[in-house]
C-alpha positions in Angstrom: 74.4 96.8 92.2 72.6 100.0 92.5 72.4 102.5 89.6 71.1 106.2 91.1 68.4 108.0 88.7 68.5 111.8 89.5 65.3 113.5 87.4 63.0 116.2 88.7 60.2 114.7 86.6 59.2 111.5 87.9 58.0 110.4 84.3 61.5 110.5 83.0 62.5 108.7 85.9 60.1 105.7 85.1 61.6 105.8 81.6 64.8 105.0 82.6 63.6 102.7 84.8 61.8 100.6 82.1 64.9 101.0 80.1 67.3 99.6 82.9 64.9 96.4 83.9 66.2 94.2 81.3 70.0 94.9 82.8 70.8 91.7 84.8 72.7 93.1 87.9 71.1 96.7 87.8 68.9 98.0 90.9 67.5 101.6 89.9 66.6 103.6 92.6 65.2 107.0 91.2 65.0 110.3 93.2 63.4 113.9 91.8 65.1 116.3 94.4 68.9 116.6 94.5 69.3 116.6 97.9 67.4 113.7 98.7 69.8 111.8 96.3 72.9 113.3 97.4 71.7 111.9 101.2 71.2 108.5 99.9 74.3 108.5 98.1 76.3 109.5 101.5 74.5 106.6 103.5 75.4 104.0 100.8 78.3 104.9 98.8 79.4 101.3 98.8 76.5 99.8 97.0 76.1 102.2 94.4 77.6 101.8 90.9 76.7 104.0 88.3 74.9 107.4 88.6 72.9 109.0 86.2 71.6 112.6 86.7 69.5 115.2 84.8 71.2 118.9 83.7 68.0 121.4 84.0 66.8 120.7 87.4 65.6 123.4 89.7 67.8 124.0 92.9 70.9 122.0 91.7 71.8 121.4 88.2 73.3 118.2 87.0 76.9 119.7 87.2 76.6 120.9 90.3 74.9 117.5 91.5 78.2 115.8 89.4 80.6 118.1 91.8 78.7 117.2 94.6 79.2 113.3 94.3 82.4 113.7 93.5 83.2 115.1 97.4 82.0 111.9 98.8 85.1 110.3 99.1 83.8 106.7 98.3 82.2 107.6 95.3 84.9 109.5 93.8 85.2 107.2 91.1 81.9 106.0 90.5 81.0 106.3 86.7 78.4 109.3 86.3 76.5 110.0 83.4 74.4 113.2 82.7 71.2 113.1 80.5 70.0 116.3 79.1 68.7 117.9 75.8 70.9 120.5 75.6 74.3 119.9 72.9 76.2 122.8 74.0 79.7 121.8 73.5 80.8 124.5 76.8 77.6 122.4 78.8 79.8 119.2 77.9 83.3 120.7 78.9 81.7 121.8 82.1 80.4 118.2 83.3 83.8 116.6 82.2 85.8 119.1 84.6 83.1 118.3 87.5 83.7 114.4 87.1 81.1 112.9 84.5 82.2 109.5 82.7 79.5 110.0 80.1 76.4 111.7 78.6 73.3 110.7 77.3 71.0 112.9 75.0 67.1 113.3 75.6 65.2 111.2 74.4 67.4 108.4 74.8 67.2 105.3 73.0 66.0 102.2 75.7 69.0 99.9 73.6 71.7 103.0 74.1 70.8 103.2 77.7 71.4 99.9 79.0 74.6 99.0 76.6 76.2 102.4 78.2 75.2 101.1 81.9 76.3 97.9 81.5 79.8 99.1 80.4 79.9 101.7 83.4 78.6 98.3 85.8 81.4 96.2 84.6 83.6 99.6 85.0 82.4 100.3 88.2 82.6 96.3 89.6 86.4 96.5 88.5 87.1 99.3 90.6 85.4 97.9 93.5 87.5 94.5 93.0 90.5 96.4 92.3 89.5 98.5 95.6 89.2 95.2 97.8 92.8 93.4 96.2 94.4 96.5 97.6 92.8 96.7 101.0 93.5 93.3 101.0 97.2 93.7 100.0 97.6 96.6 102.6 96.2 94.3 105.2 99.0 91.8 104.4 101.5 94.2 104.5 100.3 95.6 108.0 100.5 92.1 109.1 104.0 91.6 108.0 105.5 94.9 109.4 103.2 94.0 112.5 105.7 90.9 112.7 109.0 92.5 112.1 108.3 95.0 114.4 107.4 92.1 117.1 110.9 90.4 115.9 112.4 93.5 117.2 110.8 93.9 119.8 112.1 90.4 120.5 115.7 91.4 120.1 115.7 94.5 121.9 113.8 93.2 125.0 116.8 90.4 124.7 119.7 92.6 124.9 117.7 94.6 127.3 117.9 91.7 129.8 121.4 91.0 128.8 121.9 94.7 130.2 119.7 94.4 133.3 121.8 91.7 134.7 125.0 94.1 134.8 123.0 96.7 136.6 120.0 96.2 138.6 118.6 99.8 137.9 119.3 99.5 134.0 115.6 98.3 132.7 113.8 101.4 134.6 116.7 103.8 133.4 115.9 102.5 130.2 111.8 102.9 130.6 112.2 106.6 131.7 114.8 108.1 128.9 112.4 105.9 126.2 109.3 107.9 127.9 111.4 111.3 127.9 112.6 110.6 124.0 108.8 110.1 123.1 108.0 112.9 125.1 110.4 115.2 123.2 109.3 113.7 120.3 105.5 114.4 120.4 106.4 118.0 121.5 108.5 118.7 118.1 105.9 117.5 116.2 107.1 114.7 114.9 104.5 111.4 113.3 103.3 109.1 115.5 105.2 106.5 114.0 108.2 108.2 114.2 107.7 109.0 117.5 107.4 105.2 118.8 110.2 104.2 116.4 112.8 106.7 118.3 111.5 105.7 122.0 112.3 102.3 120.7 115.7 102.8 119.4 116.1 105.1 122.6 116.2 101.9 124.8 119.2 100.8 123.1 121.4 103.9 123.9 123.7 102.5 126.7 123.2 98.4 125.2 127.4 99.2 124.9 127.9 98.9 128.5 127.7 95.0 128.6 130.8 95.6 127.7 132.4 97.5 130.6 133.8 95.4 133.2 131.9 95.1 136.6 134.8 96.8 138.9 133.8 99.9 136.5 130.4 99.6 136.0 129.4 99.0 139.4 132.2 100.7 141.8 130.6 103.3 144.2 131.9 106.5 144.0 133.5 108.3 141.4 135.5 107.1 138.5 139.4 107.5 138.3 140.3 109.0 134.8 141.3 105.7 133.1 138.4 104.0 134.6 135.7 107.2 132.6 138.2 106.3 129.5 137.2 102.7 129.8 133.4 103.6 130.8 133.0 106.0 127.3 134.1 103.6 125.0 130.7 102.0 125.8 129.6 104.5 123.2 131.0 103.1 120.2 130.8 99.4 121.5 127.3 100.1 122.1 127.2 101.3 117.5 129.2 98.0 117.2 126.9 95.8 118.7 123.9 97.3 116.7 125.4 98.1 113.7 125.0 96.5 110.6 121.4 95.6 110.5 118.7 96.4 107.9 116.5 97.4 110.4 115.6 101.0 110.3 115.0 100.7 114.3 117.9 99.2 114.6 120.4 101.6 112.7 118.5 104.4 114.9 119.3 102.9 117.8 123.2 102.5 117.0 122.9 106.1 115.9 121.8 106.9 119.4 124.3 104.8 121.1 127.2 106.7 119.6 126.0 110.0 119.7 124.0 110.5 122.7 127.4 111.6 124.9 128.0 114.5 122.2 127.9 117.9 123.8 125.9 120.7 121.4 129.4 122.4 121.9 131.3 119.9 120.8 132.9 119.1 124.2 131.5 115.5 124.4 132.6 112.1 123.5 133.2 110.0 121.2 134.1 112.2 118.6 133.5 115.6 119.8 130.6 116.5 117.2 129.5 119.8 117.6 125.3 121.5 116.7 123.9 119.8 114.3 126.6 117.5 113.1 125.1 115.6 115.9 122.5 113.1 114.7 119.1 114.4 115.6 118.1 111.1 117.6 121.7 111.4 119.4 120.6 114.8 120.5 117.4 114.0 121.6 118.8 111.0 123.4 121.1 113.0 125.3 118.6 115.4 127.1 116.6 112.3 128.2 119.7 110.4 129.6 121.3 113.8 131.4 117.6 114.3 133.0 117.1 111.2 134.5 120.3 110.9 135.6 120.7 114.2 137.2 117.2 112.3 139.0 118.2 109.4 140.0 120.4 108.9 143.2 123.5 107.4 143.3 126.1 106.3 146.3 128.0 109.4 145.9 125.1 112.2 145.6 121.1 112.3 146.4 118.9 112.6 143.8 118.2 116.4 142.3 114.9 118.2 143.1 112.8 118.3 139.9 113.4 122.3 139.7 116.8 122.4 140.1 117.3 119.7 137.5 114.6 121.5 134.9 117.3 125.1 135.9 120.1 123.1 134.9 118.6 121.7 131.7 117.7 125.0 131.2 121.2 127.0 131.8 123.1 124.4 129.3 120.9 125.0 126.5 123.6 125.7 123.9 126.2 124.3 125.5 125.4 121.2 126.7 122.2 120.6 124.7 120.2 121.5 121.6 118.4 124.6 122.6 115.2 123.4 120.3 114.7 120.1 122.1 115.4 121.6 125.7 112.2 124.0 124.8 110.6 120.7 123.7 111.4 118.7 126.6 110.3 121.8 129.0 106.8 121.9 126.8 106.4 118.7 128.2 107.5 119.2 132.0 104.3 118.4 133.3 104.1 115.3 131.7 107.6 114.9 132.9 107.0 115.2 136.4 103.8 113.2 136.3 106.0 109.7 135.5 105.6 107.3 138.5 109.0 108.1 140.5 110.3 111.0 139.0 113.0 112.6 140.5 113.3 109.9 143.6 114.9 107.0 141.5 117.8 105.2 143.1 120.8 103.6 140.6 124.1 101.7 141.8 126.0 102.6 138.1 128.5 105.7 138.0 126.9 107.9 135.6 128.7 108.9 132.4 126.5 111.9 131.7 
């Protein structure tokens, strides 16, 4: 393990090297110019076990050098010794505040040098072992999380395949809604992990439709009042299908399933929630779901042109939709319109938007 030794007088460096040579596992590396010592430290931080610096040097004193060393992230905890002929309490306090670990007085006794540096090298080795163990644990945790996420994706994929058997275009609708949800989340400044989780959960927003009879789900044309009531039950059914899981993404999916047909003005379903009483995830999914419904061709209507759909979304901010989410959605308009086949989809199932 390297011991970085800095003193502007070469003879003092030679004395320090001579004192350290009998110490097993200690490889001194000497410098007389602080800037050169810092450049070496930045280039090879993981090899340095202890830093020893003089105090009185031109251009940069020992306290300033210690501060500079501490600003190197990998050397934030490396044991650092200041060696000086000054015995001022204020200087020691300043050095400690800068990050000094220990002090040596000039002229230093070789035995004392070896004893102190040996202890500090052991401390440095313990810090390194702790970092490596923490990194190992982090890798294990990451692998475990990845495995859980893969299992969640498998469950979601199974549910979505079941839904696709009911409606030939469900898979495409899911992909588009998930993409739009991800764009909205990014525009709102959500962290990448939360964007991915929200986008994944949104793929299950219509899973409750697997319990809707084919005669209603696949009916060409508008639904009767009774049929619409049956169709609207898919929101609560989706919540029941997805609810009860300990998985955060499944809980989020259940929340989206039951709330993505609520409206900002309180006229939606199933619970007529209003404003921010509607879960945030449901408000985001509502914008994505309705936009896709508008731009999707159905047996009883043509797909709306993109600009007409945009105008509708804007006009209904504050009534159907959360205005802040509409603003975020429209801020990603270029990406929305660049999505494959945007505005010219075809689908057979009736709309419940």
